[in-house]
KEZAVO-832107 format. One record per residue (C-alpha): residue in three letters; x, y, z. Coordinates in steps of 0.25 Angstrom, whole numbers, padded with zeros to 4 digits. Layout:
// KEZAVO-832107
<pt><resn>ALA</resn><X>X</X><Y>Y</Y><Z>Z</Z></pt>
...
This chain:
// KEZAVO-832107
<pt><resn>MET</resn><X>-0092</X><Y>0005</Y><Z>-0071</Z></pt>
<pt><resn>LYS</resn><X>-0089</X><Y>0020</Y><Z>-0073</Z></pt>
<pt><resn>LEU</resn><X>-0098</X><Y>0027</Y><Z>-0084</Z></pt>
<pt><resn>GLN</resn><X>-0091</X><Y>0037</Y><Z>-0093</Z></pt>
<pt><resn>PHE</resn><X>-0100</X><Y>0046</Y><Z>-0101</Z></pt>
<pt><resn>SER</resn><X>-0096</X><Y>0057</Y><Z>-0110</Z></pt>
<pt><resn>VAL</resn><X>-0104</X><Y>0070</Y><Z>-0115</Z></pt>
<pt><resn>GLY</resn><X>-0114</X><Y>0065</Y><Z>-0125</Z></pt>
<pt><resn>ASP</resn><X>-0116</X><Y>0051</Y><Z>-0119</Z></pt>
<pt><resn>LYS</resn><X>-0130</X><Y>0046</Y><Z>-0116</Z></pt>
<pt><resn>ALA</resn><X>-0132</X><Y>0040</Y><Z>-0102</Z></pt>
<pt><resn>VAL</resn><X>-0144</X><Y>0035</Y><Z>-0095</Z></pt>
<pt><resn>TYR</resn><X>-0147</X><Y>0041</Y><Z>-0081</Z></pt>
<pt><resn>PRO</resn><X>-0157</X><Y>0033</Y><Z>-0073</Z></pt>
<pt><resn>VAL</resn><X>-0171</X><Y>0038</Y><Z>-0073</Z></pt>
<pt><resn>HIS</resn><X>-0168</X><Y>0050</Y><Z>-0082</Z></pt>
<pt><resn>GLY</resn><X>-0163</X><Y>0042</Y><Z>-0094</Z></pt>
<pt><resn>VAL</resn><X>-0154</X><Y>0045</Y><Z>-0105</Z></pt>
<pt><resn>ALA</resn><X>-0145</X><Y>0057</Y><Z>-0103</Z></pt>
<pt><resn>GLU</resn><X>-0134</X><Y>0063</Y><Z>-0111</Z></pt>
<pt><resn>VAL</resn><X>-0120</X><Y>0067</Y><Z>-0105</Z></pt>
<pt><resn>VAL</resn><X>-0119</X><Y>0081</Y><Z>-0108</Z></pt>
<pt><resn>ALA</resn><X>-0107</X><Y>0084</Y><Z>-0099</Z></pt>
<pt><resn>VAL</resn><X>-0097</X><Y>0078</Y><Z>-0090</Z></pt>
<pt><resn>GLU</resn><X>-0092</X><Y>0088</Y><Z>-0080</Z></pt>
<pt><resn>GLU</resn><X>-0085</X><Y>0090</Y><Z>-0067</Z></pt>
<pt><resn>ARG</resn><X>-0094</X><Y>0095</Y><Z>-0056</Z></pt>
<pt><resn>GLU</resn><X>-0091</X><Y>0099</Y><Z>-0041</Z></pt>
<pt><resn>LEU</resn><X>-0099</X><Y>0090</Y><Z>-0032</Z></pt>
<pt><resn>GLY</resn><X>-0097</X><Y>0090</Y><Z>-0017</Z></pt>
<pt><resn>GLY</resn><X>-0083</X><Y>0097</Y><Z>-0018</Z></pt>
<pt><resn>SER</resn><X>-0077</X><Y>0088</Y><Z>-0029</Z></pt>
<pt><resn>LYS</resn><X>-0077</X><Y>0087</Y><Z>-0044</Z></pt>
<pt><resn>VAL</resn><X>-0086</X><Y>0077</Y><Z>-0050</Z></pt>
<pt><resn>GLY</resn><X>-0088</X><Y>0072</Y><Z>-0064</Z></pt>
<pt><resn>VAL</resn><X>-0102</X><Y>0073</Y><Z>-0069</Z></pt>
<pt><resn>TYR</resn><X>-0110</X><Y>0069</Y><Z>-0081</Z></pt>
<pt><resn>VAL</resn><X>-0120</X><Y>0079</Y><Z>-0085</Z></pt>
<pt><resn>LEU</resn><X>-0132</X><Y>0072</Y><Z>-0091</Z></pt>
<pt><resn>LYS</resn><X>-0144</X><Y>0077</Y><Z>-0099</Z></pt>
<pt><resn>VAL</resn><X>-0156</X><Y>0068</Y><Z>-0099</Z></pt>
<pt><resn>LEU</resn><X>-0161</X><Y>0066</Y><Z>-0113</Z></pt>
<pt><resn>GLU</resn><X>-0176</X><Y>0065</Y><Z>-0109</Z></pt>
<pt><resn>ASN</resn><X>-0177</X><Y>0078</Y><Z>-0102</Z></pt>
<pt><resn>GLY</resn><X>-0164</X><Y>0086</Y><Z>-0103</Z></pt>
<pt><resn>MET</resn><X>-0161</X><Y>0085</Y><Z>-0088</Z></pt>
<pt><resn>LYS</resn><X>-0147</X><Y>0086</Y><Z>-0084</Z></pt>
<pt><resn>LEU</resn><X>-0140</X><Y>0077</Y><Z>-0074</Z></pt>
<pt><resn>MET</resn><X>-0127</X><Y>0076</Y><Z>-0068</Z></pt>
<pt><resn>VAL</resn><X>-0121</X><Y>0063</Y><Z>-0064</Z></pt>
<pt><resn>PRO</resn><X>-0107</X><Y>0062</Y><Z>-0057</Z></pt>
<pt><resn>THR</resn><X>-0098</X><Y>0053</Y><Z>-0066</Z></pt>
<pt><resn>THR</resn><X>-0094</X><Y>0045</Y><Z>-0054</Z></pt>
<pt><resn>ASN</resn><X>-0109</X><Y>0042</Y><Z>-0051</Z></pt>
<pt><resn>ALA</resn><X>-0114</X><Y>0039</Y><Z>-0065</Z></pt>
<pt><resn>THR</resn><X>-0115</X><Y>0024</Y><Z>-0063</Z></pt>
<pt><resn>THR</resn><X>-0121</X><Y>0026</Y><Z>-0049</Z></pt>
<pt><resn>VAL</resn><X>-0133</X><Y>0035</Y><Z>-0054</Z></pt>
<pt><resn>GLY</resn><X>-0135</X><Y>0025</Y><Z>-0065</Z></pt>
<pt><resn>LEU</resn><X>-0130</X><Y>0033</Y><Z>-0077</Z></pt>
<pt><resn>ARG</resn><X>-0127</X><Y>0023</Y><Z>-0088</Z></pt>
<pt><resn>GLU</resn><X>-0125</X><Y>0022</Y><Z>-0103</Z></pt>
<pt><resn>ILE</resn><X>-0136</X><Y>0020</Y><Z>-0113</Z></pt>
<pt><resn>ILE</resn><X>-0138</X><Y>0005</Y><Z>-0115</Z></pt>
<pt><resn>PRO</resn><X>-0131</X><Y>0000</Y><Z>-0128</Z></pt>
<pt><resn>SER</resn><X>-0140</X><Y>-0002</Y><Z>-0140</Z></pt>
<pt><resn>LYS</resn><X>-0138</X><Y>-0017</Y><Z>-0139</Z></pt>
<pt><resn>GLU</resn><X>-0145</X><Y>-0017</Y><Z>-0125</Z></pt>
<pt><resn>VAL</resn><X>-0158</X><Y>-0010</Y><Z>-0131</Z></pt>
<pt><resn>LYS</resn><X>-0164</X><Y>-0024</Y><Z>-0134</Z></pt>
<pt><resn>GLU</resn><X>-0163</X><Y>-0028</Y><Z>-0120</Z></pt>
<pt><resn>VAL</resn><X>-0171</X><Y>-0016</Y><Z>-0116</Z></pt>
<pt><resn>TYR</resn><X>-0181</X><Y>-0020</Y><Z>-0127</Z></pt>
<pt><resn>ALA</resn><X>-0181</X><Y>-0034</Y><Z>-0121</Z></pt>
<pt><resn>ILE</resn><X>-0185</X><Y>-0029</Y><Z>-0108</Z></pt>
<pt><resn>LEU</resn><X>-0196</X><Y>-0021</Y><Z>-0114</Z></pt>
<pt><resn>LYS</resn><X>-0202</X><Y>-0032</Y><Z>-0122</Z></pt>
<pt><resn>SER</resn><X>-0201</X><Y>-0042</Y><Z>-0110</Z></pt>
<pt><resn>ARG</resn><X>-0215</X><Y>-0045</Y><Z>-0105</Z></pt>
<pt><resn>ASP</resn><X>-0210</X><Y>-0053</Y><Z>-0093</Z></pt>
<pt><resn>VAL</resn><X>-0215</X><Y>-0043</Y><Z>-0084</Z></pt>
<pt><resn>PRO</resn><X>-0219</X><Y>-0047</Y><Z>-0070</Z></pt>
<pt><resn>ARG</resn><X>-0234</X><Y>-0046</Y><Z>-0067</Z></pt>
<pt><resn>ASP</resn><X>-0235</X><Y>-0033</Y><Z>-0059</Z></pt>
<pt><resn>THR</resn><X>-0241</X><Y>-0034</Y><Z>-0046</Z></pt>
<pt><resn>GLN</resn><X>-0235</X><Y>-0022</Y><Z>-0039</Z></pt>
<pt><resn>THR</resn><X>-0241</X><Y>-0009</Y><Z>-0035</Z></pt>
<pt><resn>TRP</resn><X>-0238</X><Y>0002</Y><Z>-0045</Z></pt>
<pt><resn>ASN</resn><X>-0230</X><Y>0010</Y><Z>-0036</Z></pt>
<pt><resn>ARG</resn><X>-0221</X><Y>-0002</Y><Z>-0032</Z></pt>
<pt><resn>ARG</resn><X>-0220</X><Y>-0004</Y><Z>-0047</Z></pt>
<pt><resn>TYR</resn><X>-0216</X><Y>0010</Y><Z>-0050</Z></pt>
<pt><resn>ARG</resn><X>-0205</X><Y>0010</Y><Z>-0039</Z></pt>
<pt><resn>GLU</resn><X>-0199</X><Y>-0002</Y><Z>-0045</Z></pt>
<pt><resn>TYR</resn><X>-0199</X><Y>0004</Y><Z>-0059</Z></pt>
<pt><resn>MET</resn><X>-0194</X><Y>0017</Y><Z>-0054</Z></pt>
<pt><resn>GLU</resn><X>-0182</X><Y>0009</Y><Z>-0048</Z></pt>
<pt><resn>LYS</resn><X>-0179</X><Y>0002</Y><Z>-0062</Z></pt>
<pt><resn>ILE</resn><X>-0180</X><Y>0016</Y><Z>-0069</Z></pt>
<pt><resn>LYS</resn><X>-0170</X><Y>0022</Y><Z>-0059</Z></pt>
<pt><resn>THR</resn><X>-0160</X><Y>0011</Y><Z>-0062</Z></pt>
<pt><resn>GLY</resn><X>-0158</X><Y>0018</Y><Z>-0076</Z></pt>
<pt><resn>SER</resn><X>-0157</X><Y>0004</Y><Z>-0082</Z></pt>
<pt><resn>VAL</resn><X>-0164</X><Y>0003</Y><Z>-0096</Z></pt>
<pt><resn>TYR</resn><X>-0167</X><Y>-0011</Y><Z>-0093</Z></pt>
<pt><resn>GLU</resn><X>-0174</X><Y>-0008</Y><Z>-0080</Z></pt>
<pt><resn>ILE</resn><X>-0182</X><Y>0004</Y><Z>-0087</Z></pt>
<pt><resn>ALA</resn><X>-0186</X><Y>-0005</Y><Z>-0098</Z></pt>
<pt><resn>GLU</resn><X>-0192</X><Y>-0015</Y><Z>-0088</Z></pt>
<pt><resn>VAL</resn><X>-0200</X><Y>-0003</Y><Z>-0082</Z></pt>
<pt><resn>MET</resn><X>-0205</X><Y>0001</Y><Z>-0095</Z></pt>
<pt><resn>ARG</resn><X>-0209</X><Y>-0013</Y><Z>-0099</Z></pt>
<pt><resn>ASP</resn><X>-0216</X><Y>-0016</Y><Z>-0086</Z></pt>
<pt><resn>LEU</resn><X>-0224</X><Y>-0003</Y><Z>-0086</Z></pt>
<pt><resn>SER</resn><X>-0227</X><Y>-0005</Y><Z>-0101</Z></pt>
<pt><resn>VAL</resn><X>-0232</X><Y>-0019</Y><Z>-0098</Z></pt>
<pt><resn>LEU</resn><X>-0240</X><Y>-0015</Y><Z>-0086</Z></pt>
<pt><resn>LYS</resn><X>-0246</X><Y>-0003</Y><Z>-0094</Z></pt>
<pt><resn>VAL</resn><X>-0254</X><Y>-0014</Y><Z>-0102</Z></pt>
<pt><resn>THR</resn><X>-0261</X><Y>-0020</Y><Z>-0090</Z></pt>
<pt><resn>LYS</resn><X>-0263</X><Y>-0008</Y><Z>-0081</Z></pt>
<pt><resn>GLU</resn><X>-0263</X><Y>0007</Y><Z>-0080</Z></pt>
<pt><resn>LEU</resn><X>-0249</X><Y>0012</Y><Z>-0076</Z></pt>
<pt><resn>SER</resn><X>-0248</X><Y>0023</Y><Z>-0065</Z></pt>
<pt><resn>PHE</resn><X>-0244</X><Y>0037</Y><Z>-0069</Z></pt>
<pt><resn>GLY</resn><X>-0230</X><Y>0034</Y><Z>-0063</Z></pt>
<pt><resn>GLU</resn><X>-0229</X><Y>0021</Y><Z>-0070</Z></pt>
<pt><resn>ARG</resn><X>-0233</X><Y>0028</Y><Z>-0083</Z></pt>
<pt><resn>LYS</resn><X>-0222</X><Y>0038</Y><Z>-0081</Z></pt>
<pt><resn>MET</resn><X>-0212</X><Y>0028</Y><Z>-0077</Z></pt>
<pt><resn>LEU</resn><X>-0215</X><Y>0020</Y><Z>-0090</Z></pt>
<pt><resn>ASP</resn><X>-0213</X><Y>0033</Y><Z>-0098</Z></pt>
<pt><resn>THR</resn><X>-0200</X><Y>0035</Y><Z>-0091</Z></pt>
<pt><resn>ALA</resn><X>-0195</X><Y>0021</Y><Z>-0094</Z></pt>
<pt><resn>ARG</resn><X>-0199</X><Y>0022</Y><Z>-0108</Z></pt>
<pt><resn>SER</resn><X>-0192</X><Y>0035</Y><Z>-0110</Z></pt>
<pt><resn>LEU</resn><X>-0179</X><Y>0030</Y><Z>-0103</Z></pt>
<pt><resn>ILE</resn><X>-0179</X><Y>0018</Y><Z>-0112</Z></pt>
<pt><resn>VAL</resn><X>-0182</X><Y>0025</Y><Z>-0125</Z></pt>
<pt><resn>LYS</resn><X>-0171</X><Y>0035</Y><Z>-0123</Z></pt>
<pt><resn>GLU</resn><X>-0160</X><Y>0025</Y><Z>-0120</Z></pt>
<pt><resn>LEU</resn><X>-0164</X><Y>0015</Y><Z>-0130</Z></pt>
<pt><resn>ALA</resn><X>-0165</X><Y>0026</Y><Z>-0141</Z></pt>
<pt><resn>ILE</resn><X>-0151</X><Y>0030</Y><Z>-0138</Z></pt>
<pt><resn>ALA</resn><X>-0146</X><Y>0016</Y><Z>-0136</Z></pt>
<pt><resn>LYS</resn><X>-0151</X><Y>0012</Y><Z>-0150</Z></pt>
<pt><resn>GLY</resn><X>-0148</X><Y>0025</Y><Z>-0156</Z></pt>
<pt><resn>VAL</resn><X>-0162</X><Y>0027</Y><Z>-0161</Z></pt>
<pt><resn>GLY</resn><X>-0174</X><Y>0037</Y><Z>-0158</Z></pt>
<pt><resn>GLU</resn><X>-0182</X><Y>0036</Y><Z>-0146</Z></pt>
<pt><resn>ASP</resn><X>-0195</X><Y>0035</Y><Z>-0154</Z></pt>
<pt><resn>LYS</resn><X>-0189</X><Y>0022</Y><Z>-0160</Z></pt>
<pt><resn>ILE</resn><X>-0186</X><Y>0016</Y><Z>-0147</Z></pt>
<pt><resn>LEU</resn><X>-0200</X><Y>0020</Y><Z>-0141</Z></pt>
<pt><resn>GLY</resn><X>-0207</X><Y>0014</Y><Z>-0153</Z></pt>
<pt><resn>GLU</resn><X>-0199</X><Y>0001</Y><Z>-0151</Z></pt>
<pt><resn>ILE</resn><X>-0203</X><Y>0001</Y><Z>-0136</Z></pt>
<pt><resn>GLU</resn><X>-0218</X><Y>0004</Y><Z>-0139</Z></pt>
<pt><resn>ALA</resn><X>-0218</X><Y>-0008</Y><Z>-0148</Z></pt>
<pt><resn>ILE</resn><X>-0213</X><Y>-0017</Y><Z>-0137</Z></pt>
<pt><resn>PHE</resn><X>-0225</X><Y>-0012</Y><Z>-0128</Z></pt>
<pt><resn>ALA</resn><X>-0235</X><Y>-0011</Y><Z>-0139</Z></pt>
<pt><resn>PRO</resn><X>-0247</X><Y>-0020</Y><Z>-0136</Z></pt>
<pt><resn>ALA</resn><X>-0247</X><Y>-0032</Y><Z>-0144</Z></pt>
<pt><resn>ALA</resn><X>-0257</X><Y>-0032</Y><Z>-0156</Z></pt>
<pt><resn>ALA</resn><X>-0269</X><Y>-0040</Y><Z>-0152</Z></pt>
């Protein structure tokens, strides 16, 4: 499946999150002309160039359709989380692999697992940073998918993880 993006389109780049296609250009690479997407990451303004022929290989993908947002929420709400017996560094590596896939569903699992774990034990510095990264990636993509503000999505997500009233 070949992805086609146009200037102004939003796309998701693994680890970096939502980016806007600011240009589609031809560049000289290794002696031949190659079409590239010039992306600007919304989170930090960083510019990335992805050869159009490699877009799928590097994991560049479209924003999820709004009808799939409820699937992400279902993952976040699920409390069927395996009892954690791993060391924090093995867990960290596993979660990093999920974030690197760029899949909003895998990132939602990371966010859910870390949020649930946070209730029972102190997260390491790396895990806290990873939780923040996962939250930020999800909030940005869901806000664009639903066409609402990030603060609305953040409020909905925080409500999912709010401790139940005693």
